[in-house]
N, CA, C and O atoms as CSV, one atom per row, in Angstrom:
chain,resi,resn,atom,element,x,y,z
A,1,MET,N,N,253.357,-6.055,42.497
A,1,MET,CA,C,252.200,-6.882,42.294
A,1,MET,C,C,251.371,-6.356,41.131
A,1,MET,O,O,250.842,-7.134,40.337
A,2,ALA,N,N,251.258,-5.041,41.032
A,2,ALA,CA,C,250.487,-4.458,39.936
A,2,ALA,C,C,251.104,-4.826,38.593
A,2,ALA,O,O,250.387,-5.057,37.620
A,3,GLU,N,N,252.436,-4.881,38.540
A,3,GLU,CA,C,253.098,-5.252,37.292
A,3,GLU,C,C,252.745,-6.683,36.896
A,3,GLU,O,O,252.555,-6.978,35.716
A,4,LEU,N,N,252.659,-7.565,37.884
A,4,LEU,CA,C,252.330,-8.959,37.594
A,4,LEU,C,C,250.905,-9.095,37.077
A,4,LEU,O,O,250.648,-9.854,36.143
A,5,ARG,N,N,249.976,-8.353,37.688
A,5,ARG,CA,C,248.586,-8.396,37.213
A,5,ARG,C,C,248.494,-7.782,35.827
A,5,ARG,O,O,247.756,-8.270,34.970
A,6,GLY,N,N,249.248,-6.705,35.609
A,6,GLY,CA,C,249.269,-6.071,34.300
A,6,GLY,C,C,249.845,-6.985,33.231
A,6,GLY,O,O,249.515,-6.861,32.052
A,7,ALA,N,N,250.705,-7.900,33.648
A,7,ALA,CA,C,251.297,-8.863,32.718
A,7,ALA,C,C,250.344,-10.014,32.434
A,7,ALA,O,O,250.673,-10.923,31.672
A,8,GLY,N,N,249.160,-9.978,33.048
A,8,GLY,CA,C,248.150,-10.993,32.774
A,8,GLY,C,C,248.193,-12.204,33.680
A,8,GLY,O,O,247.523,-13.199,33.403
A,9,LEU,N,N,248.961,-12.151,34.754
A,9,LEU,CA,C,249.013,-13.289,35.666
A,9,LEU,C,C,247.777,-13.320,36.559
A,9,LEU,O,O,247.254,-12.278,36.952
A,10,SER,N,N,247.327,-14.515,36.868
A,10,SER,CA,C,246.170,-14.673,37.748
A,10,SER,C,C,246.593,-14.493,39.202
A,10,SER,O,O,247.781,-14.487,39.526
A,11,LEU,N,N,245.597,-14.345,40.068
A,11,LEU,CA,C,245.887,-14.224,41.499
A,11,LEU,C,C,246.646,-15.446,42.002
A,11,LEU,O,O,247.586,-15.315,42.786
A,12,SER,N,N,246.244,-16.627,41.556
A,12,SER,CA,C,246.911,-17.841,42.031
A,12,SER,C,C,248.350,-17.926,41.526
A,12,SER,O,O,249.222,-18.415,42.244
A,13,ALA,N,N,248.613,-17.461,40.311
A,13,ALA,CA,C,249.982,-17.466,39.787
A,13,ALA,C,C,250.859,-16.498,40.580
A,13,ALA,O,O,252.006,-16.811,40.900
A,14,ILE,N,N,250.320,-15.331,40.893
A,14,ILE,CA,C,251.063,-14.354,41.692
A,14,ILE,C,C,251.309,-14.911,43.088
A,14,ILE,O,O,252.403,-14.772,43.635
A,15,ALA,N,N,250.293,-15.537,43.660
A,15,ALA,CA,C,250.415,-16.118,44.999
A,15,ALA,C,C,251.523,-17.164,45.034
A,15,ALA,O,O,252.313,-17.204,45.977
A,16,ARG,N,N,251.581,-17.999,44.021
A,16,ARG,CA,C,252.641,-19.013,43.967
A,16,ARG,C,C,254.019,-18.353,43.903
A,16,ARG,O,O,254.950,-18.791,44.579
A,17,ARG,N,N,254.147,-17.308,43.097
A,17,ARG,CA,C,255.442,-16.611,42.980
A,17,ARG,C,C,255.869,-15.988,44.298
A,17,ARG,O,O,257.048,-16.007,44.652
A,18,LEU,N,N,254.894,-15.430,45.028
A,18,LEU,CA,C,255.207,-14.727,46.271
A,18,LEU,C,C,255.197,-15.636,47.496
A,18,LEU,O,O,255.680,-15.252,48.561
A,19,GLY,N,N,254.652,-16.832,47.347
A,19,GLY,CA,C,254.595,-17.761,48.466
A,19,GLY,C,C,253.524,-17.417,49.487
A,19,GLY,O,O,253.690,-17.669,50.680
A,20,VAL,N,N,252.420,-16.838,49.012
A,20,VAL,CA,C,251.297,-16.496,49.890
A,20,VAL,C,C,250.014,-17.062,49.293
A,20,VAL,O,O,250.017,-17.595,48.184
A,21,ALA,N,N,248.920,-16.942,50.036
A,21,ALA,CA,C,247.629,-17.423,49.558
A,21,ALA,C,C,247.029,-16.451,48.539
A,21,ALA,O,O,247.308,-15.253,48.573
A,22,SER,N,N,246.215,-16.975,47.647
A,22,SER,CA,C,245.538,-16.138,46.646
A,22,SER,C,C,244.695,-15.065,47.315
A,22,SER,O,O,244.617,-13.939,46.823
A,23,GLU,N,N,244.069,-15.403,48.423
A,23,GLU,CA,C,243.238,-14.434,49.143
A,23,GLU,C,C,244.080,-13.259,49.627
A,23,GLU,O,O,243.624,-12.116,49.600
A,24,ARG,N,N,245.290,-13.531,50.063
A,24,ARG,CA,C,246.176,-12.449,50.524
A,24,ARG,C,C,246.546,-11.537,49.361
A,24,ARG,O,O,246.599,-10.318,49.528
A,25,VAL,N,N,246.798,-12.098,48.207
A,25,VAL,CA,C,247.089,-11.297,47.018
A,25,VAL,C,C,245.890,-10.416,46.694
A,25,VAL,O,O,246.052,-9.240,46.372
A,26,ARG,N,N,244.689,-10.978,46.779
A,26,ARG,CA,C,243.474,-10.212,46.500
A,26,ARG,C,C,243.329,-9.057,47.484
A,26,ARG,O,O,242.978,-7.945,47.089
A,27,GLN,N,N,243.600,-9.316,48.768
A,27,GLN,CA,C,243.502,-8.271,49.786
A,27,GLN,C,C,244.491,-7.138,49.527
A,27,GLN,O,O,244.142,-5.962,49.628
A,28,ILE,N,N,245.710,-7.497,49.197
A,28,ILE,CA,C,246.731,-6.480,48.927
A,28,ILE,C,C,246.353,-5.677,47.693
A,28,ILE,O,O,246.498,-4.454,47.676
A,29,GLU,N,N,245.873,-6.353,46.669
A,29,GLU,CA,C,245.460,-5.672,45.443
A,29,GLU,C,C,244.314,-4.694,45.724
A,29,GLU,O,O,244.304,-3.581,45.198
A,30,ALA,N,N,243.366,-5.101,46.539
A,30,ALA,CA,C,242.245,-4.223,46.887
A,30,ALA,C,C,242.737,-3.000,47.654
A,30,ALA,O,O,242.257,-1.890,47.425
A,31,ARG,N,N,243.687,-3.194,48.560
A,31,ARG,CA,C,244.236,-2.068,49.321
A,31,ARG,C,C,244.978,-1.098,48.402
A,31,ARG,O,O,244.861,0.118,48.557
A,32,LEU,N,N,245.734,-1.627,47.455
A,32,LEU,CA,C,246.443,-0.772,46.496
A,32,LEU,C,C,245.467,0.023,45.635
A,32,LEU,O,O,245.692,1.200,45.352
A,33,ARG,N,N,244.379,-0.631,45.219
A,33,ARG,CA,C,243.362,0.057,44.414
A,33,ARG,C,C,242.728,1.198,45.198
A,33,ARG,O,O,242.507,2.281,44.656
A,34,THR,N,N,242.433,0.956,46.478
A,34,THR,CA,C,241.834,1.987,47.326
A,34,THR,C,C,242.783,3.166,47.491
A,34,THR,O,O,242.368,4.320,47.390
A,35,ARG,N,N,244.054,2.878,47.744
A,35,ARG,CA,C,245.039,3.957,47.903
A,35,ARG,C,C,245.167,4.782,46.630
A,35,ARG,O,O,245.252,6.008,46.690
A,36,ALA,N,N,245.181,4.122,45.488
A,36,ALA,CA,C,245.297,4.837,44.214
A,36,ALA,C,C,244.080,5.722,43.986
A,36,ALA,O,O,244.207,6.862,43.538
A,37,ARG,N,N,242.900,5.193,44.297
A,37,ARG,CA,C,241.667,5.964,44.130
A,37,ARG,C,C,241.681,7.199,45.026
A,37,ARG,O,O,241.273,8.278,44.595
A,38,LEU,N,N,242.146,7.055,46.266
A,38,LEU,CA,C,242.205,8.190,47.187
A,38,LEU,C,C,243.206,9.240,46.719
A,38,LEU,O,O,242.951,10.437,46.848
A,39,LYS,N,N,244.338,8.805,46.178
A,39,LYS,CA,C,245.323,9.760,45.670
A,39,LYS,C,C,244.751,10.569,44.520
A,39,LYS,O,O,244.953,11.781,44.450
A,40,VAL,N,N,244.043,9.910,43.624
A,40,VAL,CA,C,243.440,10.610,42.488
A,40,VAL,C,C,242.382,11.580,42.983
A,40,VAL,O,O,242.309,12.715,42.511
A,41,ARG,N,N,241.567,11.148,43.924
A,41,ARG,CA,C,240.514,12.004,44.469
A,41,ARG,C,C,241.110,13.229,45.155
A,41,ARG,O,O,240.629,14.345,44.959
A,42,ASN,N,N,242.151,13.026,45.955
A,42,ASN,CA,C,242.787,14.143,46.664
A,42,ASN,C,C,243.472,15.103,45.701
A,42,ASN,O,O,243.497,16.310,45.940
A,43,ARG,N,N,244.019,14.584,44.634
A,43,ARG,CA,C,244.701,15.419,43.656
A,43,ARG,C,C,243.717,16.293,42.886
A,43,ARG,O,O,244.058,17.404,42.480
A,44,SER,N,N,242.494,15.795,42.682
A,44,SER,CA,C,241.521,16.535,41.883
A,44,SER,C,C,240.760,17.585,42.695
A,44,SER,O,O,240.068,18.422,42.116
A,45,GLN,N,N,240.876,17.554,44.024
A,45,GLN,CA,C,240.192,18.541,44.857
A,45,GLN,C,C,241.045,19.797,44.978
A,45,GLN,O,O,242.253,19.710,45.198
A,46,PRO,N,N,240.419,20.968,44.835
A,46,PRO,CA,C,241.191,22.203,44.992
A,46,PRO,C,C,241.644,22.361,46.442
A,46,PRO,O,O,240.891,22.052,47.366
A,47,SER,N,N,242.859,22.838,46.639
A,47,SER,CA,C,243.362,23.035,48.002
A,47,SER,C,C,242.827,24.342,48.559
A,47,SER,O,O,242.617,25.306,47.823
A,48,SER,N,N,242.611,24.363,49.863
A,48,SER,CA,C,242.038,25.547,50.523
A,48,SER,C,C,243.104,26.516,50.939
A,48,SER,O,O,242.798,27.564,51.507
Protein backbone atom coordinates (compact mmCIF):
# COMPACT_ATOMS: atom_id res chain seq x y z
CA MET A 1 0.00 0.00 0.00
CA ALA A 2 2.85 2.37 0.79
CA GLU A 3 4.24 1.79 -2.69
CA LEU A 4 0.91 2.78 -4.23
CA ARG A 5 0.72 5.99 -2.19
CA GLY A 6 4.34 6.70 -3.06
CA ALA A 7 3.41 6.30 -6.71
CA GLY A 8 0.95 9.16 -6.26
CA LEU A 9 -2.29 7.17 -6.20
CA SER A 10 -5.19 8.56 -4.20
CA LEU A 11 -6.93 6.66 -1.42
CA SER A 12 -9.91 6.03 -3.69
CA ALA A 13 -7.68 4.69 -6.50
CA ILE A 14 -5.96 2.31 -4.07
CA ALA A 15 -9.33 1.27 -2.66
CA ARG A 16 -10.60 0.41 -6.13
CA ARG A 17 -7.49 -1.68 -6.84
CA LEU A 18 -7.81 -3.57 -3.56
CA GLY A 19 -11.60 -3.85 -3.59
CA VAL A 20 -12.10 -2.10 -0.25
CA ALA A 21 -13.51 1.23 0.92
CA SER A 22 -11.36 4.37 0.91
CA GLU A 23 -11.87 4.65 4.67
CA ARG A 24 -10.35 1.20 5.15
CA VAL A 25 -7.30 2.22 3.12
CA ARG A 26 -6.97 5.32 5.30
CA GLN A 27 -7.18 3.22 8.47
CA ILE A 28 -4.54 0.78 7.27
CA GLU A 29 -2.28 3.64 6.20
CA ALA A 30 -2.62 5.28 9.62
CA ARG A 31 -1.76 2.00 11.35
CA LEU A 32 1.33 1.56 9.16
CA ARG A 33 2.43 5.13 9.93
CA THR A 34 2.05 4.51 13.67
CA ARG A 35 4.06 1.28 13.50
CA ALA A 36 6.84 2.98 11.54
CA ARG A 37 6.97 5.85 14.02
CA LEU A 38 7.22 3.41 16.95
CA LYS A 39 10.02 1.46 15.27
CA VAL A 40 12.01 4.65 14.73
CA ARG A 41 11.39 5.76 18.30
CA ASN A 42 12.44 2.38 19.73
CA ARG A 43 15.55 2.29 17.56
CA SER A 44 16.69 5.73 18.74
CA GLN A 45 16.38 4.90 22.46
CA PRO A 46 19.49 3.49 24.13
CA SER A 47 19.02 -0.07 25.38
CA SER A 48 19.37 -0.73 29.10
